[in-house]
BAFI-399047 format. One line per field, with one value per atom (N, C-alpha, C, CB): x, z, y. Coordinates in nm, 3 decimals. Each point is the difference from the previous one (the first is absolute). Glycine has a CB too. Example, Ala and Ser with C-alpha at 12.3 -4.5 7.8 and 13.67 -1.06 7.14 Angstrom:
2
u	c(1.319  -0.089  0.090  -0.189  0.154  0.082  -0.077  0.118)
w	c(0.780  0.000  0.000  0.125  -0.197  0.006  0.073  -0.215)
v	c(-0.569  0.119  0.120  -0.117  0.222  0.119  0.109  -0.063)
This chain:
157
u	c(2.571  0.103  0.004  -0.027  0.148  0.018  0.032  0.081  -0.154  0.023  0.083  -0.220  0.324  0.087  -0.070  0.205  -0.183  -0.060  0.073  -0.069  -0.006  0.058  0.093  -0.206  0.308  0.089  -0.077  0.192  -0.167  -0.067  -0.129  0.101  -0.148  -0.124  0.040  -0.117  0.076  0.037  -0.082  0.066  -0.170  -0.091  0.062  -0.195  0.179  0.051  -0.117  0.212  -0.196  -0.107  0.018  -0.017  -0.072  0.007  -0.125  0.141  -0.221  -0.123  0.025  -0.106  0.207  0.031  0.048  0.059  0.017  0.049  -0.115  0.218  -0.314  -0.117  -0.084  -0.003  -0.012  -0.077  0.065  -0.079  0.208  0.071  -0.011  0.161  -0.149  -0.014  -0.139  0.169  -0.272  -0.138  -0.026  -0.073  0.126  -0.018  0.073  -0.022  0.141  0.076  -0.075  0.215  -0.267  -0.077  -0.125  0.084  -0.149  -0.119  0.035  -0.098  0.209  0.041  0.037  0.080  -0.015  0.035  -0.127  0.214  -0.311  -0.127  -0.074  -0.015  0.014  -0.066  0.067  -0.066  0.199  0.072  -0.031  0.180  -0.186  -0.032  -0.141  0.153  -0.247  -0.139  -0.007  -0.085  0.153  -0.001  0.063  0.012  0.100  0.066  -0.088  0.226  -0.283  -0.086  -0.122  0.077  -0.136  -0.117  0.039  -0.099  0.215  0.045  0.024  0.103  -0.043  0.025  -0.132  0.219  -0.312  -0.130  -0.075  -0.010  0.013  -0.067  0.063  -0.057  0.190  0.069  -0.034  0.186  -0.189  -0.033  -0.142  0.160  -0.253  -0.139  -0.014  -0.075  0.141  -0.008  0.060  0.012  0.101  0.066  -0.081  0.218  -0.273  -0.076  -0.132  0.108  -0.164  -0.126  0.017  -0.069  0.176  0.023  0.024  0.094  -0.020  0.031  -0.126  0.226  -0.317  -0.125  -0.086  0.009  -0.015  -0.079  0.059  -0.068  0.199  0.063  -0.025  0.175  -0.167  -0.026  -0.145  0.175  -0.266  -0.140  -0.019  -0.072  0.142  -0.006  0.049  0.033  0.071  0.053  -0.105  0.236  -0.302  -0.104  -0.116  0.063  -0.102  -0.108  0.044  -0.084  0.207  0.052  0.002  0.138  -0.093  0.005  -0.140  0.208  -0.305  -0.137  -0.058  -0.031  0.054  -0.049  0.067  -0.043  0.172  0.074  -0.052  0.202  -0.224  -0.052  -0.140  0.137  -0.222  -0.136  0.002  -0.087  0.176  0.009  0.047  0.046  0.054  0.050  -0.105  0.237  -0.308  -0.109  -0.106  0.042  -0.080  -0.100  0.048  -0.083  0.209  0.058  -0.011  0.158  -0.128  -0.006  -0.146  0.213  -0.300  -0.139  -0.076  0.005  0.036  -0.069  0.066  -0.075  0.166  0.069  -0.044  0.197  -0.211  -0.031  0.112  -0.246  0.362  0.114  0.080  0.010  0.015  0.079  0.118  -0.205  0.191  0.108  0.092  -0.149  0.277  0.103  -0.010  0.001  -0.039  -0.009  0.114  -0.254  0.330  0.105  -0.060  0.191  -0.234  -0.062  0.099  -0.154  0.281  0.101  -0.003  0.143  -0.139  -0.001  -0.131  0.155  -0.266  -0.132  -0.014  -0.097  0.143  -0.010  0.095  -0.064  0.185  0.095  -0.051  0.188  -0.250  -0.058  -0.117  0.071  -0.151  -0.112  0.050  -0.130  0.232  0.053  0.060  0.046  0.027  0.065  -0.101  0.198  -0.293  -0.094  -0.115  0.060  -0.119  -0.122  0.027  -0.121  0.184  0.010  0.087  -0.033  0.151  0.090  -0.061  0.194  -0.258  -0.062  -0.113  0.062  -0.144  -0.114  0.048  -0.138  0.232  0.045  0.085  -0.005  0.081  0.090  -0.076  0.168  -0.295  -0.078  -0.025  -0.107  0.099  -0.026  0.125  -0.190  0.301  0.125  0.118  -0.102  0.213  0.122  0.070  0.024  -0.067  0.060  0.033  -0.127  0.204  0.030  -0.012  0.156  -0.232  -0.020  0.041  -0.189  0.274  0.037  -0.033  0.186  -0.213  -0.030  0.065  -0.216  0.254  0.051  -0.084  0.239  -0.291  -0.088  0.065  -0.201  0.170  0.045  -0.113  0.243  -0.263  -0.109  0.031  -0.054  -0.046  0.011  -0.086  0.046  -0.130  -0.085  0.040  -0.192  0.210  0.037  -0.124  0.220  -0.226  -0.104  -0.142  0.166  -0.211  -0.136  -0.106  0.088  -0.205  -0.116  -0.111  0.064  -0.170  -0.113  -0.058  -0.053  0.014  -0.054  0.099  -0.223  0.350  0.103  0.075  0.023  0.016  0.072  0.136  -0.120  0.151  0.128  0.069  -0.085  0.207  0.074  0.122  -0.079  0.095  0.108  0.070  -0.124  0.256  0.077  0.036  0.094  -0.132  0.024  0.096  -0.230  0.346  0.097  -0.014  0.162  -0.194  -0.018  0.104  -0.247  0.282  0.094  -0.077  0.202  -0.215  -0.072  0.103  -0.206  0.203  0.094  -0.076  0.186  -0.167  -0.056  0.113  -0.232  0.199  0.102  0.069  -0.130  0.057  0.057  0.018  -0.105  0.069  -0.001  0.026  -0.159  0.230  0.023  -0.011  0.150  -0.243  -0.027  -0.011  -0.119  0.167  -0.019  -0.065  0.202  -0.308  -0.073  -0.059  -0.052  0.027  -0.061  -0.133  0.227  -0.330  -0.131  -0.039  -0.070  -0.008  -0.051  -0.148  0.170  -0.205  -0.138  -0.056  0.047  -0.162  -0.066  -0.143  0.142  -0.176  -0.135  -0.037  0.030  -0.159  -0.049  -0.005  -0.135  0.203  0.008  -0.138  0.236  -0.280  -0.129  -0.119  0.107  -0.089  -0.109  -0.109  0.163  -0.126  -0.097  -0.076  0.146  -0.100  -0.066  -0.115  0.215  -0.216  -0.107  0.009  -0.142  0.261  0.017  0.031  0.081  -0.114  0.034  0.090  -0.218  0.307  0.093  -0.069  0.172)
w	c(1.314  0.045  -0.095  0.242  -0.282  -0.093  0.081  -0.184  0.156  0.069  -0.093  0.133  -0.084  -0.081  -0.029  0.101  -0.218  -0.039  0.070  -0.225  0.249  0.061  -0.102  0.148  -0.101  -0.094  -0.085  0.159  -0.286  -0.094  -0.055  0.122  -0.068  -0.051  -0.116  0.230  -0.349  -0.120  -0.017  -0.104  0.176  -0.015  0.056  0.015  -0.090  0.049  0.032  -0.135  0.234  0.042  -0.072  0.227  -0.320  -0.075  0.024  -0.174  0.265  0.027  0.047  0.056  0.026  0.049  -0.114  0.224  -0.314  -0.114  -0.091  0.012  -0.035  -0.082  0.070  -0.097  0.227  0.077  -0.007  0.153  -0.137  -0.007  -0.141  0.180  -0.281  -0.139  -0.028  -0.069  0.118  -0.021  0.070  -0.018  0.139  0.072  -0.073  0.220  -0.270  -0.073  -0.126  0.089  -0.164  -0.122  0.037  -0.112  0.221  0.043  0.032  0.092  -0.021  0.030  -0.126  0.223  -0.317  -0.127  -0.074  -0.015  0.004  -0.068  0.073  -0.083  0.214  0.077  -0.024  0.174  -0.179  -0.028  -0.139  0.153  -0.253  -0.136  -0.006  -0.093  0.159  0.002  0.066  0.007  0.104  0.070  -0.087  0.223  -0.287  -0.087  -0.120  0.074  -0.138  -0.116  0.038  -0.099  0.213  0.045  0.026  0.101  -0.040  0.025  -0.128  0.211  -0.311  -0.129  -0.070  -0.020  0.023  -0.064  0.068  -0.065  0.196  0.073  -0.034  0.186  -0.188  -0.033  -0.140  0.155  -0.250  -0.138  -0.011  -0.081  0.153  -0.004  0.058  0.019  0.090  0.063  -0.092  0.228  -0.288  -0.087  -0.125  0.084  -0.151  -0.122  0.030  -0.105  0.222  0.034  0.005  0.128  -0.069  0.009  -0.137  0.227  -0.313  -0.132  -0.083  0.010  -0.001  -0.076  0.045  -0.030  0.161  0.051  -0.041  0.193  -0.194  -0.038  -0.146  0.174  -0.261  -0.142  -0.021  -0.061  0.133  -0.010  0.052  0.027  0.080  0.053  -0.102  0.231  -0.307  -0.102  -0.109  0.047  -0.091  -0.102  0.050  -0.094  0.219  0.058  0.011  0.129  -0.084  0.013  -0.135  0.196  -0.300  -0.133  -0.050  -0.049  0.068  -0.042  0.077  -0.058  0.188  0.081  -0.040  0.189  -0.215  -0.041  -0.133  0.123  -0.219  -0.130  0.012  -0.108  0.186  0.018  0.071  0.010  0.088  0.072  -0.088  0.205  -0.290  -0.090  -0.105  0.036  -0.088  -0.095  0.065  -0.115  0.237  0.070  0.025  0.107  -0.075  0.022  -0.127  0.171  -0.284  -0.128  -0.038  -0.074  0.087  -0.041  0.087  -0.083  0.208  0.090  0.010  0.127  -0.217  0.003  -0.118  0.115  -0.088  -0.109  -0.017  0.043  0.012  -0.009  -0.126  0.251  -0.331  -0.121  -0.006  -0.117  0.174  -0.008  0.120  -0.129  0.101  0.104  0.098  -0.021  -0.030  0.085  -0.037  0.021  0.079  -0.020  0.040  0.044  -0.145  0.029  0.065  -0.193  0.159  0.063  0.152  -0.208  0.250  0.143  0.064  -0.043  -0.026  0.056  0.025  -0.121  0.026  0.016  0.109  -0.242  0.246  0.103  0.139  -0.165  0.178  0.129  0.038  -0.043  -0.057  0.025  0.059  -0.188  0.126  0.049  0.138  -0.235  0.255  0.130  0.110  -0.120  0.095  0.104  0.021  -0.054  -0.053  0.010  -0.001  -0.111  0.007  -0.024  0.103  -0.240  0.267  0.091  0.139  -0.131  0.180  0.133  0.002  0.042  -0.146  -0.006  -0.010  -0.109  0.019  -0.025  0.115  -0.245  0.310  0.105  0.122  -0.081  0.095  0.113  -0.012  0.022  -0.144  -0.019  0.008  -0.139  0.085  -0.004  0.027  -0.163  0.199  0.021  -0.134  0.238  -0.314  -0.131  -0.013  -0.101  -0.003  -0.033  -0.151  0.202  -0.248  -0.143  -0.032  -0.009  -0.091  -0.052  -0.148  0.174  -0.229  -0.143  -0.060  0.036  -0.161  -0.080  -0.127  0.095  -0.132  -0.116  -0.109  0.148  -0.272  -0.112  -0.102  0.037  -0.089  -0.094  -0.137  0.122  -0.181  -0.137  -0.094  0.085  -0.025  -0.077  0.036  -0.007  -0.093  0.023  0.006  -0.116  0.211  0.016  -0.020  -0.079  0.169  -0.016  0.032  0.058  -0.119  0.030  0.054  -0.182  0.232  0.056  -0.110  0.165  -0.125  -0.087  -0.105  0.037  -0.010  -0.088  0.076  -0.125  0.052  0.064  0.049  -0.145  0.265  0.061  0.028  0.103  -0.151  0.021  0.087  -0.223  0.326  0.096  0.024  0.111  -0.112  0.036  0.148  -0.237  0.313  0.144  0.033  0.048  0.002  0.045  0.151  -0.193  0.239  0.144  0.055  -0.024  0.149  0.074  0.115  -0.063  0.064  0.103  0.087  -0.149  0.278  0.091  0.120  -0.075  0.102  0.120  0.070  -0.105  0.209  0.074  -0.086  0.208  -0.302  -0.076  -0.149  0.166  -0.213  -0.144  -0.030  -0.030  -0.079  -0.046  -0.152  0.199  -0.253  -0.144  -0.049  0.017  -0.139  -0.069  -0.134  0.115  -0.147  -0.124  -0.050  0.070  -0.201  -0.059  -0.064  -0.041  0.073  -0.062  -0.073  0.180  -0.286  -0.073  0.033  -0.187  0.235  0.038  -0.099  0.246  -0.302  -0.094  0.048  -0.192  0.202  0.045  -0.064  0.220  -0.224  -0.056  0.109  -0.175  0.153  0.099  0.024  -0.071  0.194  0.038  -0.043  -0.014  -0.027  -0.051  0.105  -0.152  0.277  0.105  0.041  0.080  -0.124  0.039  -0.094  0.098  -0.217  -0.096  -0.064  0.130  -0.135  -0.057  -0.149  0.222  -0.294  -0.142  -0.020  -0.071  -0.030  -0.018  -0.040  -0.061)
v	c(-4.202  -0.089  -0.118  0.074  -0.110  -0.111  -0.125  0.156  -0.262  -0.128  -0.088  0.016  -0.067  -0.086  -0.131  0.105  -0.155  -0.128  -0.115  0.098  -0.197  -0.120  -0.066  -0.034  -0.034  -0.066  -0.100  0.030  -0.022  -0.090  0.058  -0.188  0.301  0.064  0.091  -0.010  -0.022  0.074  0.128  -0.217  0.227  0.113  0.128  -0.157  0.270  0.127  0.091  -0.024  0.105  0.091  0.133  -0.113  0.145  0.125  0.087  -0.115  0.082  0.073  0.143  -0.215  0.234  0.134  0.090  -0.097  0.042  0.077  0.043  -0.125  0.036  0.033  0.108  -0.235  0.226  0.098  0.138  -0.183  0.190  0.129  0.059  -0.076  -0.008  0.045  0.056  -0.170  0.103  0.045  0.134  -0.240  0.256  0.127  0.113  -0.126  0.098  0.101  0.044  -0.098  0.004  0.033  0.082  -0.212  0.177  0.075  0.145  -0.212  0.234  0.138  0.077  -0.077  0.015  0.066  0.040  -0.133  0.044  0.032  0.112  -0.237  0.231  0.105  0.136  -0.170  0.175  0.124  0.054  -0.076  -0.011  0.042  0.059  -0.177  0.115  0.050  0.138  -0.236  0.255  0.129  0.108  -0.119  0.090  0.099  0.034  -0.086  -0.015  0.024  0.084  -0.217  0.188  0.077  0.146  -0.210  0.234  0.137  0.076  -0.077  0.013  0.065  0.032  -0.122  0.029  0.022  0.115  -0.245  0.254  0.107  0.136  -0.161  0.166  0.125  0.046  -0.063  -0.028  0.035  0.053  -0.176  0.116  0.044  0.140  -0.238  0.267  0.132  0.106  -0.107  0.080  0.098  0.030  -0.080  -0.019  0.027  0.068  -0.197  0.179  0.066  0.151  -0.202  0.251  0.143  0.062  -0.034  -0.033  0.055  0.014  -0.104  0.007  0.007  0.116  -0.246  0.268  0.111  0.134  -0.142  0.155  0.125  0.033  -0.039  -0.062  0.023  0.045  -0.172  0.113  0.040  0.143  -0.241  0.277  0.136  0.102  -0.091  0.055  0.091  0.022  -0.077  -0.030  0.015  0.087  -0.225  0.205  0.081  0.146  -0.200  0.222  0.136  0.071  -0.073  0.003  0.060  0.037  -0.132  0.044  0.028  0.118  -0.243  0.248  0.112  0.131  -0.159  0.153  0.120  0.053  -0.083  -0.007  0.040  0.061  -0.181  0.118  0.052  0.136  -0.235  0.251  0.126  0.114  -0.128  0.103  0.105  0.034  -0.079  -0.022  0.027  0.089  -0.221  0.188  0.080  0.142  -0.206  0.222  0.132  0.085  -0.098  0.039  0.072  0.030  -0.113  0.014  0.016  0.100  -0.233  0.250  0.092  0.137  -0.198  0.225  0.129  0.086  -0.106  0.236  0.093  0.102  -0.030  -0.001  0.091  -0.030  0.017  0.085  -0.019  0.094  -0.075  0.193  0.099  -0.011  0.153  -0.145  0.002  -0.118  0.248  -0.363  -0.118  -0.095  0.024  -0.060  -0.100  -0.135  0.168  -0.243  -0.128  -0.096  0.034  -0.020  -0.085  0.020  0.010  0.116  0.033  -0.042  0.191  -0.167  -0.031  -0.151  0.200  -0.282  -0.145  -0.049  -0.022  0.075  -0.041  0.037  0.027  0.091  0.040  -0.090  0.236  -0.273  -0.091  -0.131  0.105  -0.161  -0.128  0.017  -0.073  0.181  0.022  0.027  0.089  0.001  0.042  -0.097  0.233  -0.280  -0.079  -0.150  0.185  -0.230  -0.143  -0.072  0.047  0.004  -0.069  -0.014  0.089  0.016  -0.009  -0.100  0.237  -0.239  -0.091  -0.144  0.178  -0.205  -0.136  -0.054  0.049  0.036  -0.045  -0.051  0.163  -0.127  -0.049  -0.149  0.224  -0.277  -0.142  -0.086  0.064  -0.018  -0.076  0.092  -0.164  0.105  0.078  0.018  -0.087  0.188  0.026  0.148  -0.193  0.224  0.139  0.014  0.029  0.071  0.023  0.144  -0.171  0.185  0.132  0.001  0.030  0.090  0.008  0.123  -0.120  0.105  0.111  0.002  -0.017  0.134  0.010  0.084  -0.025  -0.007  0.083  0.008  -0.066  0.186  0.027  -0.062  0.214  -0.275  -0.048  0.084  -0.233  0.322  0.090  0.144  -0.170  0.253  0.140  0.088  -0.037  0.128  0.102  -0.055  0.167  -0.253  -0.054  0.103  -0.225  0.208  0.085  -0.088  0.166  -0.101  -0.075  -0.091  0.189  -0.311  -0.104  -0.048  0.099  -0.082  -0.054  -0.109  0.222  -0.325  -0.110  0.047  -0.165  0.126  0.031  -0.132  0.218  -0.233  -0.123  0.029  -0.092  0.011  0.020  -0.134  0.194  -0.192  -0.119  0.011  -0.026  -0.074  0.000  -0.115  0.101  -0.066  -0.100  -0.011  0.048  -0.167  -0.016  -0.096  0.045  -0.023  -0.084  -0.062  0.146  -0.277  -0.074  -0.072  -0.029  0.056  -0.063  -0.056  0.155  -0.284  -0.061  -0.074  -0.024  -0.052  -0.073  -0.105  0.040  -0.099  -0.112  0.029  -0.148  0.268  0.024  0.146  -0.190  0.216  0.136  -0.001  0.055  0.025  0.000  0.143  -0.222  0.244  0.128  -0.032  0.109  -0.038  -0.024  0.131  -0.238  0.245  0.119  -0.039  0.104  -0.027  -0.021  0.128  -0.168  0.153  0.115  0.015  -0.031  0.149  0.029  0.101  -0.048  0.015  0.089  0.026  -0.087  0.214  0.037  0.133  -0.123  0.150  0.124  0.106  -0.125  0.234  0.108  0.060  0.051  -0.051  0.060  -0.081  0.217  -0.341  -0.083  -0.023  -0.111  0.094  -0.026  0.126  -0.186  0.303  0.124  0.037  0.075  -0.135  0.027  0.138  -0.153  0.211  0.134  -0.011  0.088  0.016  0.008  0.120  -0.109  0.106  0.113  0.126  -0.159)
């Protein structure tokens, strides 16, 4: 409520105006702080998931490479073997089921031979193109796997 000044009183009452201005500035600052905090929280949550997914892809690639090397090193089959089919079946039957238990991902692979007609204790080179798909990421990459056929079996030709 504004009280009128007495006649001859030069003084003006501006206290209410200063109070309203201070409250308005306080609400504006409070709104800016709330919005900034929400943006910072959202940014932190989003970047956390992306970092984990990239790390999962690196782990998946290392596991896939090690698995294909082991498959080659523990095999003594040389005649009438389609390594492309054997590697694709390995990824489909073994790897996807094992890996999917830890995370919600899907991995597919296509293999192509870089070595023709390998024999026991001979290096076999295979290009493996894998497709990694999770809830937040989808990647396709090709790795080259080189291993000695039957090396883990200790056989000689």
